[in-house]
mmCIF file of the C-alpha atoms, coordinates in Angstrom:
data_MODEL
# 
_entry.id   MODEL 
# 
loop_
_atom_site.group_PDB 
_atom_site.id 
_atom_site.type_symbol 
_atom_site.label_atom_id 
_atom_site.label_alt_id 
_atom_site.label_comp_id 
_atom_site.label_asym_id 
_atom_site.label_entity_id 
_atom_site.label_seq_id 
_atom_site.pdbx_PDB_ins_code 
_atom_site.Cartn_x 
_atom_site.Cartn_y 
_atom_site.Cartn_z 
_atom_site.occupancy 
_atom_site.B_iso_or_equiv 
_atom_site.pdbx_formal_charge 
_atom_site.auth_seq_id 
_atom_site.auth_comp_id 
_atom_site.auth_asym_id 
_atom_site.auth_atom_id 
_atom_site.pdbx_PDB_model_num 
ATOM 1   C CA . MET A 1 1   ? 62.017 44.025 -7.025  1.00 0.00 ? 1   MET A CA 1 
ATOM 2   C CA . GLU A 1 2   ? 64.206 43.477 -3.984  1.00 0.00 ? 2   GLU A CA 1 
ATOM 3   C CA . HIS A 1 3   ? 66.645 41.507 -5.964  1.00 0.00 ? 3   HIS A CA 1 
ATOM 4   C CA . SER A 1 4   ? 66.744 44.271 -8.915  1.00 0.00 ? 4   SER A CA 1 
ATOM 5   C CA . ASN A 1 5   ? 67.375 46.939 -6.636  1.00 0.00 ? 5   ASN A CA 1 
ATOM 6   C CA . ALA A 1 6   ? 70.046 44.987 -4.996  1.00 0.00 ? 6   ALA A CA 1 
ATOM 7   C CA . HIS A 1 7   ? 71.635 44.569 -8.422  1.00 0.00 ? 7   HIS A CA 1 
ATOM 8   C CA . LYS A 1 8   ? 71.668 48.329 -9.208  1.00 0.00 ? 8   LYS A CA 1 
ATOM 9   C CA . PHE A 1 9   ? 73.214 49.195 -5.733  1.00 0.00 ? 9   PHE A CA 1 
ATOM 10  C CA . ASN A 1 10  ? 76.001 46.656 -6.414  1.00 0.00 ? 10  ASN A CA 1 
ATOM 11  C CA . SER A 1 11  ? 76.521 48.031 -9.974  1.00 0.00 ? 11  SER A CA 1 
ATOM 12  C CA . ALA A 1 12  ? 76.622 51.675 -8.676  1.00 0.00 ? 12  ALA A CA 1 
ATOM 13  C CA . ARG A 1 13  ? 78.902 50.669 -5.860  1.00 0.00 ? 13  ARG A CA 1 
ATOM 14  C CA . PHE A 1 14  ? 81.404 48.811 -8.336  1.00 0.00 ? 14  PHE A CA 1 
ATOM 15  C CA . ALA A 1 15  ? 81.297 51.727 -10.631 1.00 0.00 ? 15  ALA A CA 1 
ATOM 16  C CA . LEU A 1 16  ? 82.318 54.251 -7.900  1.00 0.00 ? 16  LEU A CA 1 
ATOM 17  C CA . ARG A 1 17  ? 84.787 52.112 -6.696  1.00 0.00 ? 17  ARG A CA 1 
ATOM 18  C CA . GLU A 1 18  ? 86.347 52.165 -10.086 1.00 0.00 ? 18  GLU A CA 1 
ATOM 19  C CA . ALA A 1 19  ? 86.148 55.777 -10.357 1.00 0.00 ? 19  ALA A CA 1 
ATOM 20  C CA . ILE A 1 20  ? 88.081 56.307 -6.887  1.00 0.00 ? 20  ILE A CA 1 
ATOM 21  C CA . GLY A 1 21  ? 90.778 53.685 -7.998  1.00 0.00 ? 21  GLY A CA 1 
ATOM 22  C CA . LEU A 1 22  ? 91.356 56.320 -10.854 1.00 0.00 ? 22  LEU A CA 1 
ATOM 23  C CA . TRP A 1 23  ? 90.928 59.450 -8.903  1.00 0.00 ? 23  TRP A CA 1 
ATOM 24  C CA . PRO A 1 24  ? 91.257 58.511 -5.381  1.00 0.00 ? 24  PRO A CA 1 
ATOM 25  C CA . TYR A 1 25  ? 91.229 62.414 -4.159  1.00 0.00 ? 25  TYR A CA 1 
ATOM 26  C CA . ASN A 1 26  ? 88.057 63.226 -5.382  1.00 0.00 ? 26  ASN A CA 1 
ATOM 27  C CA . SER A 1 27  ? 85.868 63.904 -2.433  1.00 0.00 ? 27  SER A CA 1 
ATOM 28  C CA . GLU A 1 28  ? 82.751 63.803 -4.153  1.00 0.00 ? 28  GLU A CA 1 
ATOM 29  C CA . TYR A 1 29  ? 83.239 60.079 -5.669  1.00 0.00 ? 29  TYR A CA 1 
ATOM 30  C CA . HIS A 1 30  ? 83.667 59.038 -2.034  1.00 0.00 ? 30  HIS A CA 1 
ATOM 31  C CA . ARG A 1 31  ? 80.489 61.114 -1.007  1.00 0.00 ? 31  ARG A CA 1 
ATOM 32  C CA . LEU A 1 32  ? 78.507 59.429 -3.717  1.00 0.00 ? 32  LEU A CA 1 
ATOM 33  C CA . LEU A 1 33  ? 79.577 55.887 -2.871  1.00 0.00 ? 33  LEU A CA 1 
ATOM 34  C CA . ALA A 1 34  ? 78.518 56.640 0.862   1.00 0.00 ? 34  ALA A CA 1 
ATOM 35  C CA . GLN A 1 35  ? 75.239 57.740 -0.571  1.00 0.00 ? 35  GLN A CA 1 
ATOM 36  C CA . VAL A 1 36  ? 74.798 54.480 -2.623  1.00 0.00 ? 36  VAL A CA 1 
ATOM 37  C CA . THR A 1 37  ? 75.874 52.391 0.471   1.00 0.00 ? 37  THR A CA 1 
ATOM 38  C CA . MET A 1 38  ? 73.657 54.011 2.540   1.00 0.00 ? 38  MET A CA 1 
ATOM 39  C CA . GLU A 1 39  ? 70.773 53.518 0.355   1.00 0.00 ? 39  GLU A CA 1 
ATOM 40  C CA . GLY A 1 40  ? 71.738 49.811 0.201   1.00 0.00 ? 40  GLY A CA 1 
ATOM 41  C CA . GLY A 1 41  ? 71.268 49.612 4.126   1.00 0.00 ? 41  GLY A CA 1 
ATOM 42  C CA . ASP A 1 42  ? 74.980 49.323 5.070   1.00 0.00 ? 42  ASP A CA 1 
ATOM 43  C CA . LEU A 1 43  ? 75.078 52.544 7.408   1.00 0.00 ? 43  LEU A CA 1 
ATOM 44  C CA . GLU A 1 44  ? 78.548 51.471 8.670   1.00 0.00 ? 44  GLU A CA 1 
ATOM 45  C CA . LYS A 1 45  ? 80.338 51.214 5.240   1.00 0.00 ? 45  LYS A CA 1 
ATOM 46  C CA . ALA A 1 46  ? 78.513 54.443 4.468   1.00 0.00 ? 46  ALA A CA 1 
ATOM 47  C CA . GLN A 1 47  ? 79.865 56.203 7.311   1.00 0.00 ? 47  GLN A CA 1 
ATOM 48  C CA . ASP A 1 48  ? 83.412 55.190 6.378   1.00 0.00 ? 48  ASP A CA 1 
ATOM 49  C CA . SER A 1 49  ? 82.942 56.366 2.632   1.00 0.00 ? 49  SER A CA 1 
ATOM 50  C CA . CYS A 1 50  ? 81.552 59.868 3.824   1.00 0.00 ? 50  CYS A CA 1 
ATOM 51  C CA . LEU A 1 51  ? 84.432 60.171 6.217   1.00 0.00 ? 51  LEU A CA 1 
ATOM 52  C CA . ASP A 1 52  ? 86.883 59.415 3.575   1.00 0.00 ? 52  ASP A CA 1 
ATOM 53  C CA . ALA A 1 53  ? 85.059 62.213 1.496   1.00 0.00 ? 53  ALA A CA 1 
ATOM 54  C CA . LEU A 1 54  ? 85.201 64.769 4.277   1.00 0.00 ? 54  LEU A CA 1 
ATOM 55  C CA . LEU A 1 55  ? 89.024 64.159 4.964   1.00 0.00 ? 55  LEU A CA 1 
ATOM 56  C CA . LEU A 1 56  ? 89.840 65.195 1.319   1.00 0.00 ? 56  LEU A CA 1 
ATOM 57  C CA . ASP A 1 57  ? 87.343 68.211 1.610   1.00 0.00 ? 57  ASP A CA 1 
ATOM 58  C CA . ASP A 1 58  ? 85.997 69.145 4.885   1.00 0.00 ? 58  ASP A CA 1 
ATOM 59  C CA . LYS A 1 59  ? 83.922 71.818 3.394   1.00 0.00 ? 59  LYS A CA 1 
ATOM 60  C CA . ASN A 1 60  ? 82.025 69.503 1.110   1.00 0.00 ? 60  ASN A CA 1 
ATOM 61  C CA . LEU A 1 61  ? 78.538 70.326 1.660   1.00 0.00 ? 61  LEU A CA 1 
ATOM 62  C CA . TRP A 1 62  ? 76.700 67.498 0.410   1.00 0.00 ? 62  TRP A CA 1 
ATOM 63  C CA . ALA A 1 63  ? 79.215 65.015 2.597   1.00 0.00 ? 63  ALA A CA 1 
ATOM 64  C CA . LEU A 1 64  ? 78.485 66.888 5.647   1.00 0.00 ? 64  LEU A CA 1 
ATOM 65  C CA . LEU A 1 65  ? 74.650 66.612 5.014   1.00 0.00 ? 65  LEU A CA 1 
ATOM 66  C CA . LEU A 1 66  ? 74.850 63.017 4.350   1.00 0.00 ? 66  LEU A CA 1 
ATOM 67  C CA . MET A 1 67  ? 77.122 62.151 7.308   1.00 0.00 ? 67  MET A CA 1 
ATOM 68  C CA . GLY A 1 68  ? 74.494 64.217 9.619   1.00 0.00 ? 68  GLY A CA 1 
ATOM 69  C CA . ASN A 1 69  ? 71.792 61.793 8.216   1.00 0.00 ? 69  ASN A CA 1 
ATOM 70  C CA . ILE A 1 70  ? 73.750 58.625 8.589   1.00 0.00 ? 70  ILE A CA 1 
ATOM 71  C CA . LEU A 1 71  ? 74.588 59.589 12.153  1.00 0.00 ? 71  LEU A CA 1 
ATOM 72  C CA . SER A 1 72  ? 70.656 60.507 12.651  1.00 0.00 ? 72  SER A CA 1 
ATOM 73  C CA . ALA A 1 73  ? 69.658 57.010 11.355  1.00 0.00 ? 73  ALA A CA 1 
ATOM 74  C CA . LYS A 1 74  ? 72.001 55.356 13.661  1.00 0.00 ? 74  LYS A CA 1 
ATOM 75  C CA . GLY A 1 75  ? 70.823 57.189 16.562  1.00 0.00 ? 75  GLY A CA 1 
ATOM 76  C CA . ASN A 1 76  ? 73.706 59.325 17.311  1.00 0.00 ? 76  ASN A CA 1 
ATOM 77  C CA . THR A 1 77  ? 71.750 62.740 17.265  1.00 0.00 ? 77  THR A CA 1 
ATOM 78  C CA . GLU A 1 78  ? 74.526 64.974 19.216  1.00 0.00 ? 78  GLU A CA 1 
ATOM 79  C CA . ALA A 1 79  ? 77.070 63.955 16.429  1.00 0.00 ? 79  ALA A CA 1 
ATOM 80  C CA . ALA A 1 80  ? 74.519 64.677 13.746  1.00 0.00 ? 80  ALA A CA 1 
ATOM 81  C CA . ASP A 1 81  ? 73.696 67.968 15.262  1.00 0.00 ? 81  ASP A CA 1 
ATOM 82  C CA . GLY A 1 82  ? 77.346 68.815 15.030  1.00 0.00 ? 82  GLY A CA 1 
ATOM 83  C CA . TYR A 1 83  ? 77.556 68.164 11.263  1.00 0.00 ? 83  TYR A CA 1 
ATOM 84  C CA . PHE A 1 84  ? 74.489 70.327 10.320  1.00 0.00 ? 84  PHE A CA 1 
ATOM 85  C CA . SER A 1 85  ? 75.580 72.993 12.523  1.00 0.00 ? 85  SER A CA 1 
ATOM 86  C CA . LYS A 1 86  ? 78.757 72.906 10.667  1.00 0.00 ? 86  LYS A CA 1 
ATOM 87  C CA . ILE A 1 87  ? 76.900 73.560 7.282   1.00 0.00 ? 87  ILE A CA 1 
ATOM 88  C CA . LEU A 1 88  ? 75.104 76.573 8.651   1.00 0.00 ? 88  LEU A CA 1 
ATOM 89  C CA . GLN A 1 89  ? 78.344 77.934 9.712   1.00 0.00 ? 89  GLN A CA 1 
ATOM 90  C CA . TYR A 1 90  ? 79.390 78.136 5.932   1.00 0.00 ? 90  TYR A CA 1 
ATOM 91  C CA . HIS A 1 91  ? 75.712 78.608 4.400   1.00 0.00 ? 91  HIS A CA 1 
ATOM 92  C CA . PRO A 1 92  ? 73.583 79.902 7.087   1.00 0.00 ? 92  PRO A CA 1 
ATOM 93  C CA . ASP A 1 93  ? 70.562 79.557 4.821   1.00 0.00 ? 93  ASP A CA 1 
ATOM 94  C CA . ASN A 1 94  ? 70.829 76.281 3.422   1.00 0.00 ? 94  ASN A CA 1 
ATOM 95  C CA . ALA A 1 95  ? 67.195 74.812 3.848   1.00 0.00 ? 95  ALA A CA 1 
ATOM 96  C CA . LEU A 1 96  ? 67.951 71.205 3.693   1.00 0.00 ? 96  LEU A CA 1 
ATOM 97  C CA . ALA A 1 97  ? 70.514 71.573 6.885   1.00 0.00 ? 97  ALA A CA 1 
ATOM 98  C CA . LEU A 1 98  ? 67.696 73.929 8.634   1.00 0.00 ? 98  LEU A CA 1 
ATOM 99  C CA . ASN A 1 99  ? 65.384 71.144 8.162   1.00 0.00 ? 99  ASN A CA 1 
ATOM 100 C CA . ASN A 1 100 ? 67.458 68.217 9.244   1.00 0.00 ? 100 ASN A CA 1 
ATOM 101 C CA . LEU A 1 101 ? 68.458 70.040 12.108  1.00 0.00 ? 101 LEU A CA 1 
ATOM 102 C CA . GLY A 1 102 ? 65.039 70.640 13.087  1.00 0.00 ? 102 GLY A CA 1 
ATOM 103 C CA . GLY A 1 103 ? 64.495 66.991 13.140  1.00 0.00 ? 103 GLY A CA 1 
ATOM 104 C CA . ILE A 1 104 ? 67.415 66.309 15.082  1.00 0.00 ? 104 ILE A CA 1 
ATOM 105 C CA . TYR A 1 105 ? 66.071 68.941 17.959  1.00 0.00 ? 105 TYR A CA 1 
ATOM 106 C CA . CYS A 1 106 ? 62.499 67.329 17.833  1.00 0.00 ? 106 CYS A CA 1 
ATOM 107 C CA . LYS A 1 107 ? 64.037 64.175 18.348  1.00 0.00 ? 107 LYS A CA 1 
ATOM 108 C CA . GLN A 1 108 ? 66.140 65.502 21.492  1.00 0.00 ? 108 GLN A CA 1 
ATOM 109 C CA . GLY A 1 109 ? 62.846 66.857 22.669  1.00 0.00 ? 109 GLY A CA 1 
ATOM 110 C CA . LYS A 1 110 ? 63.223 70.516 21.761  1.00 0.00 ? 110 LYS A CA 1 
ATOM 111 C CA . TYR A 1 111 ? 60.383 70.922 19.975  1.00 0.00 ? 111 TYR A CA 1 
ATOM 112 C CA . ALA A 1 112 ? 59.965 74.585 19.949  1.00 0.00 ? 112 ALA A CA 1 
ATOM 113 C CA . LYS A 1 113 ? 63.613 75.057 18.580  1.00 0.00 ? 113 LYS A CA 1 
ATOM 114 C CA . GLY A 1 114 ? 62.880 72.344 15.940  1.00 0.00 ? 114 GLY A CA 1 
ATOM 115 C CA . LYS A 1 115 ? 59.563 74.126 14.854  1.00 0.00 ? 115 LYS A CA 1 
ATOM 116 C CA . GLU A 1 116 ? 61.453 77.426 14.417  1.00 0.00 ? 116 GLU A CA 1 
ATOM 117 C CA . LEU A 1 117 ? 64.178 75.755 12.364  1.00 0.00 ? 117 LEU A CA 1 
ATOM 118 C CA . PHE A 1 118 ? 61.305 74.335 10.244  1.00 0.00 ? 118 PHE A CA 1 
ATOM 119 C CA . GLU A 1 119 ? 59.496 77.606 9.727   1.00 0.00 ? 119 GLU A CA 1 
ATOM 120 C CA . LYS A 1 120 ? 63.164 78.994 8.712   1.00 0.00 ? 120 LYS A CA 1 
ATOM 121 C CA . SER A 1 121 ? 63.608 76.326 6.168   1.00 0.00 ? 121 SER A CA 1 
ATOM 122 C CA . LEU A 1 122 ? 60.100 76.979 4.744   1.00 0.00 ? 122 LEU A CA 1 
ATOM 123 C CA . SER A 1 123 ? 60.896 80.642 4.500   1.00 0.00 ? 123 SER A CA 1 
ATOM 124 C CA . ILE A 1 124 ? 63.939 79.765 2.283   1.00 0.00 ? 124 ILE A CA 1 
ATOM 125 C CA . ASP A 1 125 ? 62.236 77.147 0.086   1.00 0.00 ? 125 ASP A CA 1 
ATOM 126 C CA . PRO A 1 126 ? 58.418 77.164 0.412   1.00 0.00 ? 126 PRO A CA 1 
ATOM 127 C CA . GLU A 1 127 ? 58.379 74.227 -2.078  1.00 0.00 ? 127 GLU A CA 1 
ATOM 128 C CA . ASN A 1 128 ? 60.179 71.812 0.079   1.00 0.00 ? 128 ASN A CA 1 
ATOM 129 C CA . LEU A 1 129 ? 57.379 69.401 1.767   1.00 0.00 ? 129 LEU A CA 1 
ATOM 130 C CA . ASN A 1 130 ? 59.754 68.042 4.232   1.00 0.00 ? 130 ASN A CA 1 
ATOM 131 C CA . PRO A 1 131 ? 59.340 70.637 7.049   1.00 0.00 ? 131 PRO A CA 1 
ATOM 132 C CA . TYR A 1 132 ? 55.611 70.231 6.826   1.00 0.00 ? 132 TYR A CA 1 
ATOM 133 C CA . TYR A 1 133 ? 56.065 66.705 7.395   1.00 0.00 ? 133 TYR A CA 1 
ATOM 134 C CA . GLY A 1 134 ? 58.452 67.130 10.217  1.00 0.00 ? 134 GLY A CA 1 
ATOM 135 C CA . MET A 1 135 ? 56.129 69.758 12.161  1.00 0.00 ? 135 MET A CA 1 
ATOM 136 C CA . ALA A 1 136 ? 53.368 67.266 11.548  1.00 0.00 ? 136 ALA A CA 1 
ATOM 137 C CA . LEU A 1 137 ? 55.184 64.175 12.726  1.00 0.00 ? 137 LEU A CA 1 
ATOM 138 C CA . ARG A 1 138 ? 57.136 66.170 15.864  1.00 0.00 ? 138 ARG A CA 1 
ATOM 139 C CA . GLY A 1 139 ? 53.651 67.777 16.857  1.00 0.00 ? 139 GLY A CA 1 
ATOM 140 C CA . ALA A 1 140 ? 52.126 64.336 17.021  1.00 0.00 ? 140 ALA A CA 1 
ATOM 141 C CA . VAL A 1 141 ? 54.964 62.670 18.752  1.00 0.00 ? 141 VAL A CA 1 
ATOM 142 C CA . GLN A 1 142 ? 54.866 65.479 21.192  1.00 0.00 ? 142 GLN A CA 1 
ATOM 143 C CA . TYR A 1 143 ? 50.999 65.249 21.918  1.00 0.00 ? 143 TYR A CA 1 
ATOM 144 C CA . TRP A 1 144 ? 51.322 61.462 22.814  1.00 0.00 ? 144 TRP A CA 1 
ATOM 145 C CA . SER A 1 145 ? 54.324 61.708 24.528  1.00 0.00 ? 145 SER A CA 1 
ATOM 146 C CA . GLU A 1 146 ? 52.637 64.166 26.828  1.00 0.00 ? 146 GLU A CA 1 
ATOM 147 C CA . THR A 1 147 ? 49.654 61.656 27.525  1.00 0.00 ? 147 THR A CA 1 
ATOM 148 C CA . LYS A 1 148 ? 52.112 59.059 29.432  1.00 0.00 ? 148 LYS A CA 1 
ATOM 149 C CA . LYS A 1 149 ? 50.206 55.940 29.022  1.00 0.00 ? 149 LYS A CA 1 
ATOM 150 C CA . HIS A 1 150 ? 50.502 56.309 25.082  1.00 0.00 ? 150 HIS A CA 1 
ATOM 151 C CA . GLN A 1 151 ? 54.377 56.954 25.420  1.00 0.00 ? 151 GLN A CA 1 
ATOM 152 C CA . SER A 1 152 ? 55.127 53.597 23.612  1.00 0.00 ? 152 SER A CA 1 
ATOM 153 C CA . PHE A 1 153 ? 53.126 54.757 20.862  1.00 0.00 ? 153 PHE A CA 1 
ATOM 154 C CA . ALA A 1 154 ? 54.890 58.124 20.578  1.00 0.00 ? 154 ALA A CA 1 
ATOM 155 C CA . ASP A 1 155 ? 57.957 56.126 20.552  1.00 0.00 ? 155 ASP A CA 1 
ATOM 156 C CA . TRP A 1 156 ? 56.820 53.887 17.752  1.00 0.00 ? 156 TRP A CA 1 
ATOM 157 C CA . LEU A 1 157 ? 55.679 56.745 15.817  1.00 0.00 ? 157 LEU A CA 1 
ATOM 158 C CA . GLU A 1 158 ? 58.783 58.448 15.703  1.00 0.00 ? 158 GLU A CA 1 
ATOM 159 C CA . SER A 1 159 ? 60.714 55.525 14.379  1.00 0.00 ? 159 SER A CA 1 
ATOM 160 C CA . ASN A 1 160 ? 58.222 54.130 12.091  1.00 0.00 ? 160 ASN A CA 1 
ATOM 161 C CA . ALA A 1 161 ? 56.158 57.052 10.776  1.00 0.00 ? 161 ALA A CA 1 
ATOM 162 C CA . GLU A 1 162 ? 58.200 57.603 7.497   1.00 0.00 ? 162 GLU A CA 1 
ATOM 163 C CA . GLU A 1 163 ? 58.345 53.607 6.538   1.00 0.00 ? 163 GLU A CA 1 
ATOM 164 C CA . SER A 1 164 ? 54.267 53.781 7.171   1.00 0.00 ? 164 SER A CA 1 
ATOM 165 C CA . MET A 1 165 ? 53.824 56.358 5.069   1.00 0.00 ? 165 MET A CA 1 
ATOM 166 C CA . THR A 1 166 ? 55.404 55.192 1.966   1.00 0.00 ? 166 THR A CA 1 
ATOM 167 C CA . TYR A 1 167 ? 52.228 54.285 0.023   1.00 0.00 ? 167 TYR A CA 1 
ATOM 168 C CA . PHE A 1 168 ? 52.095 58.140 -0.529  1.00 0.00 ? 168 PHE A CA 1 
ATOM 169 C CA . ASP A 1 169 ? 54.980 57.513 -3.265  1.00 0.00 ? 169 ASP A CA 1 
ATOM 170 C CA . PHE A 1 170 ? 52.501 55.632 -5.375  1.00 0.00 ? 170 PHE A CA 1 
ATOM 171 C CA . ASN A 1 171 ? 49.416 56.813 -7.283  1.00 0.00 ? 171 ASN A CA 1 
ATOM 172 C CA . GLU A 1 172 ? 46.693 58.324 -5.357  1.00 0.00 ? 172 GLU A CA 1 
ATOM 173 C CA . GLY A 1 173 ? 44.098 55.893 -6.727  1.00 0.00 ? 173 GLY A CA 1 
ATOM 174 C CA . TRP A 1 174 ? 46.075 53.076 -4.767  1.00 0.00 ? 174 TRP A CA 1 
ATOM 175 C CA . TRP A 1 175 ? 46.629 54.508 -1.115  1.00 0.00 ? 175 TRP A CA 1 
ATOM 176 C CA . ARG A 1 176 ? 43.112 53.019 -0.081  1.00 0.00 ? 176 ARG A CA 1 
ATOM 177 C CA . ARG A 1 177 ? 43.995 49.577 -0.880  1.00 0.00 ? 177 ARG A CA 1 
ATOM 178 C CA . ILE A 1 178 ? 47.744 49.581 -0.304  1.00 0.00 ? 178 ILE A CA 1 
ATOM 179 C CA . ARG A 1 179 ? 48.146 51.702 2.949   1.00 0.00 ? 179 ARG A CA 1 
ATOM 180 C CA . THR A 1 180 ? 47.432 48.454 5.031   1.00 0.00 ? 180 THR A CA 1 
ATOM 181 C CA . SER A 1 181 ? 48.361 44.844 4.749   1.00 0.00 ? 181 SER A CA 1 
ATOM 182 C CA . ASN A 1 182 ? 44.886 43.758 5.029   1.00 0.00 ? 182 ASN A CA 1 
ATOM 183 C CA . CYS A 1 183 ? 44.867 41.885 1.956   1.00 0.00 ? 183 CYS A CA 1 
ATOM 184 C CA . VAL A 1 184 ? 48.042 39.808 2.757   1.00 0.00 ? 184 VAL A CA 1 
ATOM 185 C CA . GLU A 1 185 ? 46.679 39.249 6.191   1.00 0.00 ? 185 GLU A CA 1 
ATOM 186 C CA . ARG A 1 186 ? 43.260 37.660 4.535   1.00 0.00 ? 186 ARG A CA 1 
ATOM 187 C CA . LEU A 1 187 ? 45.180 35.251 2.415   1.00 0.00 ? 187 LEU A CA 1 
ATOM 188 C CA . ASN A 1 188 ? 47.574 34.190 5.432   1.00 0.00 ? 188 ASN A CA 1 
ATOM 189 C CA . LYS A 1 189 ? 44.405 33.687 7.562   1.00 0.00 ? 189 LYS A CA 1 
ATOM 190 C CA . GLU A 1 190 ? 42.826 31.468 4.553   1.00 0.00 ? 190 GLU A CA 1 
ATOM 191 C CA . ILE A 1 191 ? 46.000 29.273 4.470   1.00 0.00 ? 191 ILE A CA 1 
ATOM 192 C CA . LYS A 1 192 ? 45.934 28.931 8.281   1.00 0.00 ? 192 LYS A CA 1 
ATOM 193 C CA . LYS A 1 193 ? 42.277 27.722 8.105   1.00 0.00 ? 193 LYS A CA 1 
ATOM 194 C CA . ARG A 1 194 ? 42.913 25.186 5.089   1.00 0.00 ? 194 ARG A CA 1 
ATOM 195 C CA . THR A 1 195 ? 46.063 23.777 6.742   1.00 0.00 ? 195 THR A CA 1 
ATOM 196 C CA . LYS A 1 196 ? 44.404 23.343 9.931   1.00 0.00 ? 196 LYS A CA 1 
ATOM 197 C CA . VAL A 1 197 ? 41.809 20.834 8.518   1.00 0.00 ? 197 VAL A CA 1 
ATOM 198 C CA . VAL A 1 198 ? 44.314 18.827 7.641   1.00 0.00 ? 198 VAL A CA 1 
ATOM 199 C CA . GLY A 1 199 ? 46.196 19.043 10.822  1.00 0.00 ? 199 GLY A CA 1 
ATOM 200 C CA . VAL A 1 200 ? 49.465 16.780 10.941  1.00 0.00 ? 200 VAL A CA 1 
ATOM 201 C CA . PHE A 1 201 ? 50.814 16.610 7.110   1.00 0.00 ? 201 PHE A CA 1 
ATOM 202 C CA . PRO A 1 202 ? 52.876 13.486 6.075   1.00 0.00 ? 202 PRO A CA 1 
ATOM 203 C CA . ASN A 1 203 ? 55.981 15.514 4.880   1.00 0.00 ? 203 ASN A CA 1 
ATOM 204 C CA . PRO A 1 204 ? 56.982 19.446 4.165   1.00 0.00 ? 204 PRO A CA 1 
ATOM 205 C CA . GLU A 1 205 ? 56.529 18.706 0.546   1.00 0.00 ? 205 GLU A CA 1 
ATOM 206 C CA . SER A 1 206 ? 52.551 17.721 0.964   1.00 0.00 ? 206 SER A CA 1 
ATOM 207 C CA . CYS A 1 207 ? 52.261 21.052 2.870   1.00 0.00 ? 207 CYS A CA 1 
ATOM 208 C CA . GLU A 1 208 ? 54.186 23.077 0.215   1.00 0.00 ? 208 GLU A CA 1 
ATOM 209 C CA . ARG A 1 209 ? 51.704 21.775 -2.370  1.00 0.00 ? 209 ARG A CA 1 
ATOM 210 C CA . LEU A 1 210 ? 48.674 22.650 -0.406  1.00 0.00 ? 210 LEU A CA 1 
ATOM 211 C CA . ILE A 1 211 ? 49.837 26.104 0.252   1.00 0.00 ? 211 ILE A CA 1 
ATOM 212 C CA . GLY A 1 212 ? 50.967 26.212 -3.528  1.00 0.00 ? 212 GLY A CA 1 
ATOM 213 C CA . SER A 1 213 ? 47.739 25.383 -4.790  1.00 0.00 ? 213 SER A CA 1 
ATOM 214 C CA . LEU A 1 214 ? 45.845 27.854 -2.614  1.00 0.00 ? 214 LEU A CA 1 
ATOM 215 C CA . LEU A 1 215 ? 48.398 30.712 -3.741  1.00 0.00 ? 215 LEU A CA 1 
ATOM 216 C CA . MET A 1 216 ? 47.744 29.622 -7.336  1.00 0.00 ? 216 MET A CA 1 
ATOM 217 C CA . GLU A 1 217 ? 44.114 29.925 -6.916  1.00 0.00 ? 217 GLU A CA 1 
ATOM 218 C CA . GLN A 1 218 ? 44.323 33.512 -5.440  1.00 0.00 ? 218 GLN A CA 1 
ATOM 219 C CA . HIS A 1 219 ? 46.798 34.585 -8.242  1.00 0.00 ? 219 HIS A CA 1 
ATOM 220 C CA . GLU A 1 220 ? 43.980 33.545 -10.780 1.00 0.00 ? 220 GLU A CA 1 
ATOM 221 C CA . GLU A 1 221 ? 41.323 35.212 -9.046  1.00 0.00 ? 221 GLU A CA 1 
ATOM 222 C CA . TRP A 1 222 ? 43.262 38.420 -8.894  1.00 0.00 ? 222 TRP A CA 1 
ATOM 223 C CA . MET A 1 223 ? 44.313 38.206 -12.186 1.00 0.00 ? 223 MET A CA 1 
ATOM 224 C CA . GLU A 1 224 ? 41.030 37.223 -14.034 1.00 0.00 ? 224 GLU A CA 1 
ATOM 225 C CA . GLU A 1 225 ? 38.114 38.130 -11.414 1.00 0.00 ? 225 GLU A CA 1 
ATOM 226 C CA . LYS A 1 226 ? 38.556 40.445 -8.557  1.00 0.00 ? 226 LYS A CA 1 
ATOM 227 C CA . ALA A 1 227 ? 41.891 42.178 -9.748  1.00 0.00 ? 227 ALA A CA 1 
ATOM 228 C CA . TYR A 1 228 ? 43.162 44.031 -6.709  1.00 0.00 ? 228 TYR A CA 1 
ATOM 229 C CA . LEU A 1 229 ? 45.125 46.348 -8.679  1.00 0.00 ? 229 LEU A CA 1 
ATOM 230 C CA . THR A 1 230 ? 44.457 46.701 -12.591 1.00 0.00 ? 230 THR A CA 1 
ATOM 231 C CA . GLU A 1 231 ? 47.413 46.936 -15.089 1.00 0.00 ? 231 GLU A CA 1 
ATOM 232 C CA . LYS A 1 232 ? 45.852 50.007 -16.316 1.00 0.00 ? 232 LYS A CA 1 
ATOM 233 C CA . GLU A 1 233 ? 46.180 51.382 -12.666 1.00 0.00 ? 233 GLU A CA 1 
ATOM 234 C CA . MET A 1 234 ? 49.700 49.840 -12.468 1.00 0.00 ? 234 MET A CA 1 
ATOM 235 C CA . GLU A 1 235 ? 50.664 51.991 -15.626 1.00 0.00 ? 235 GLU A CA 1 
ATOM 236 C CA . LYS A 1 236 ? 49.712 55.014 -13.764 1.00 0.00 ? 236 LYS A CA 1 
ATOM 237 C CA . SER A 1 237 ? 51.836 54.404 -10.825 1.00 0.00 ? 237 SER A CA 1 
ATOM 238 C CA . ALA A 1 238 ? 54.661 56.827 -10.095 1.00 0.00 ? 238 ALA A CA 1 
ATOM 239 C CA . PHE A 1 239 ? 57.192 53.838 -9.718  1.00 0.00 ? 239 PHE A CA 1 
ATOM 240 C CA . CYS A 1 240 ? 56.024 52.757 -13.245 1.00 0.00 ? 240 CYS A CA 1 
ATOM 241 C CA . ALA A 1 241 ? 56.089 55.803 -15.144 1.00 0.00 ? 241 ALA A CA 1 
# 
């Protein structure tokens, strides 16, 4: 999956660079390149491409929004605030900018102001779930921050909450089984137990053979006896649709 995604990002970047070579003054092509580059994980290059887009059109709404998101991801909330605020100068009822600026204010500890913007965003676009998520997350962070001994958990929650909820992207029937890494942890525990019996391996290859055979056993068990996720369930996944 990771290799496949990397290939898609590289193909998209290549196509967009070709388009920019033919139409170098098209702001939106530079913005799209920034978007793809950001999704590929390179924030620095994404920021450079987004700046190119804004140099060509400083009122490119999507480029302003993307630049704010890039800076927020890099932890520069003050600069991100500036880009989202600029969008609202041109489009005061832009629900996305209001939502994202609300998130910035909450990161800065301005929870009341953030909540106000989330609510305004919802009043404009009630079907957008992001403000609900933002208010719930910030409320939890605020609660744990106020309990001083749990400050470290509050910091972790703010940085990792979105990542820890990715299982919601899959079919609801999967949630109970994929919301934790228990399955992998049990397998690792079994590998550790079996290798500990041997103690010292004569060479790396012998260790690889033992672990390989254990993984094969587990694979066959999942495929034939106790399937962790059945083929029928996988077909219903949002990612397999």
